C-alpha positions as CSV (number, residue, x, y, z in Angstrom):
1,M,-12.6,1.2,-15.6
2,D,-10.1,2.3,-12.9
3,P,-6.9,0.3,-12.9
4,K,-6.3,-1.8,-9.8
5,S,-2.9,-2.9,-8.7
6,P,-2.3,-6.1,-6.7
7,I,-0.5,-5.6,-3.4
8,G,-0.3,-9.2,-2.2
9,F,-2.6,-12.0,-1.0
10,G,-5.4,-11.1,-3.3
11,N,-5.6,-7.5,-2.1
12,V,-5.7,-4.7,-4.6
13,V,-5.6,-0.9,-4.5
14,F,-6.7,1.6,-7.0
15,A,-3.6,3.0,-8.7
16,H,-4.8,6.5,-8.9
17,R,-5.5,6.7,-5.2
18,I,-1.8,6.1,-4.2
19,V,0.1,9.1,-3.0
20,Y,3.4,7.4,-2.2
21,I,5.1,4.1,-1.4
22,A,7.7,4.0,1.3
23,S,10.1,1.3,2.4
24,V,11.5,2.8,5.5
25,P,9.9,2.2,8.9
26,M,7.5,5.0,9.7
27,K,6.2,4.1,13.2
28,C,4.7,7.5,13.9
29,L,2.7,7.4,10.6
30,I,1.5,3.8,11.4
31,E,0.5,4.7,15.0
32,E,-1.3,7.8,13.9
33,A,-3.2,5.8,11.2
34,R,-4.0,3.1,13.8
35,G,-5.4,5.7,16.2
36,Q,-7.7,7.1,13.5
37,N,-8.8,3.6,12.2
38,L,-7.1,4.3,8.9
39,L,-4.6,1.5,9.0
40,L,-5.0,-1.6,6.7
41,D,-2.6,-4.5,7.4
42,T,-2.5,-6.8,4.4
43,T,0.7,-8.7,5.5
44,N,-1.1,-11.8,6.8
45,G,1.5,-12.0,9.6
46,R,4.5,-11.6,7.3
47,K,7.1,-8.8,7.5
48,T,6.0,-5.4,6.3
49,R,8.1,-4.5,3.3
50,S,6.3,-1.4,2.0
51,I,3.9,1.2,3.3
52,I,1.4,2.8,0.9
53,Q,-0.3,6.1,1.7
54,T,-3.5,6.9,-0.2
55,D,-5.2,10.2,-0.9
56,S,-7.9,9.4,1.6
57,G,-5.3,9.2,4.4
58,H,-5.3,5.4,4.6
59,V,-2.1,3.6,5.4
60,I,-1.7,0.2,3.9
61,L,1.0,-2.2,5.1
62,T,2.1,-4.8,2.5
63,P,4.5,-7.8,2.4
64,V,5.6,-6.9,-1.1
65,D,8.8,-5.0,-1.9
66,P,8.2,-1.4,-2.9
67,D,9.9,-1.8,-6.3
68,T,7.5,-4.7,-7.0
69,V,4.5,-2.6,-6.0
70,A,5.7,0.2,-8.3
71,Q,6.1,-2.2,-11.2
72,R,2.6,-3.6,-10.7
73,I,1.1,-0.1,-10.7
74,K,3.0,0.7,-13.9
75,I,1.6,-2.4,-15.5
76,S,-1.9,-1.9,-14.3
77,T,-2.1,1.7,-15.6
78,K,-0.9,0.7,-19.1
79,S,-3.8,-1.7,-19.5
């Protein structure tokens, strides 16, 4: 079974699909993804703390700190 990593508010992402996790504001990436309908906002109105890019080109906005996301990915891939 493919390991899933929690990214906040009951949302999960397949760990092997993540290309990178960023913590810096990337407005051009977000706007481009929004224009192509590839943007997933999982913040539930909270501040965006990390941005996840997947191998399919999707951009996921999360309210979870990037270090926390990385730890969750590490834990989920060990199982």
